Residue, then its C-alpha position, 0 to 999 in steps of 0.5 A: m856722556t860715556s867715554s869711548y876710547s881704547p886702552a891702546f889710545s890711552d897708551r898712545l896718549n901717555a907715550t906722546a906725553a912722555a916724549v913731549e916731556t923729554a923733548l921740552a926738557g931738552t929744549l928748555s936747557a942752556s944748550t939750546p942756542l935760542l936760550a943761551d945765557m938766560p938767567d938761571r932763575l928765569a930758566d928754572a921758572m920756565r922749566y917749572g911751568s912747563l915740565g912735570g905734568g899735563k896731558r900734552l893734548r895739543p902736541f898730541l893733536t899736532l902729531e896725529s894730524a900730521a900723521l893723518f897726512g903722512v908727515p913723519p913725526a920728526g917733521a912735526a915734533q918741533v911744531a908740537a913743542a912750540l905749541e906746548c910752550i905757548h900753552c904753558y905760557s898761557l897757563i902761567h899768565d892765566d894763573l896770575p893774580a891779575m887774571d884768574d888768581d890761582d894758587v894751584r896748577r897740576g897739583r902744585p903751587t903755580v909759578h907766581k907762588a913758587f917764584d914771584e909774579a914778575t918772574a912768572i910774567l917773564a917765564g911766560d914771555g920767554l916761552l911765548t917768544l921761544a915758540f916762534g923761534l922753534v918753528a922758524q928753525a925747524e930744519d925738517l920743514s920747508p921754508a914755506a911751511r915754516l912761514s905759514l905756521v908762524v903766521l897761523l900761530s901768531r893769529d891763533a895765539g894772539a889778539a884774534g885768538m887765545a889772548g883775545g879770548q882771555m880778554l873776553d873772559l876777564m870782561a865776563e866777570t863784570v859784563t853779562l855775556d849772552e850765549a853767542s858771546i860765551a861761545r865766541m870767547q871759548a872759541m878764541k880762548t880755548g879753541a884757537l890753539i886746538a884748531f891750530a894743532c889740528e890744522a898744522g898737519a895739513v899745513l905741513m903737507d901742503a894739503s888741499p884747501a878743503d882738507r885744511a878747512r876740514l881739519r881746522r873745523f875738526g879742531e874748532v869742534v873738539g876745542l868747544a868740546f874741551q871747554l864744555a868738558d872743562d866747565l862741566l868739571d868745574e861744576t861737578a869735580d873737586a879740587a883734588t881730582l882736578g889738580k886746581a881750584a874747582g868752582k871758580d867760574r861760578d864763584r867769580g860770577k862768570k857765565t858758562l854754557p853749563a851754568l846757562h843750560g844745565l848739566q844734562w844739556t851739556r852732556d848731550r851737547l858733548s855727544q853731538l860735538v863728538s858725532e860732528a867731529e867723527d863725521l868731519l873725519s869720515p872721508f879719511g876712513e881708518a886713518g882718522a881713527t885716533l883723532c876720533e878717539t881723541a874727540r871722545f877722550i876730550a869730551g869724556r875726560d874726568r880731570 
């Protein structure tokens, strides 16, 4: 499909990525009370796995969904940082030999290659547990909002969300999955954290159940688009473009929707998902424009 997002959107996305990078660098320092007395090697591995690249798409969605409901950036920033910590932990663990066994991430050696496997596991553990402390200590949020977000994040990052989806992904190497099972796996592994990012804005403002469900569904739709675009790139792009190995799903015998239906079906489905995402945000009018552009960016990305 053809990308359709403005230069202003790209500038906004890049500015957010830079701000998140700076915030994470500050958060992952020994001056953070939650990380006081951490061993230097573990601190280095956590920073290596979190800093120096990435689109920071999940924090961007968190901040933009919050803006949709009038939440000040300061009120959402801690949640955005926490979510990125969980995303980075998932990448560190996903790259391990026991999981996807990748040597390159974002154009450089993965954490277990730059350090060692045990350190990579602990770095992921450190980022995961840090995330919940960041949400719990977010002073700009009400106690009720913090509690709701901790519960929601626990579900979406855990066995019923991302971790469960990763289990299904591993099983897909030895068990042939049908289309419904592939969709379920992708909704959990990739979609759950993206859905959290979009729902978080509604939670922060204690929005109506209908608005919260609408933003949740928007996140699920763009999460599916993200995974489809990722699978499409795995089939069509090279490692230099992606900054990681290409064609790994096919080489390991994993079934994806592009593998089942072909490239043109995938591009058509991405267009349908963008249309659904835009329809979901239509009640918000112009206020939802940036999130609509985000859906188009996700579906049309080239890396």
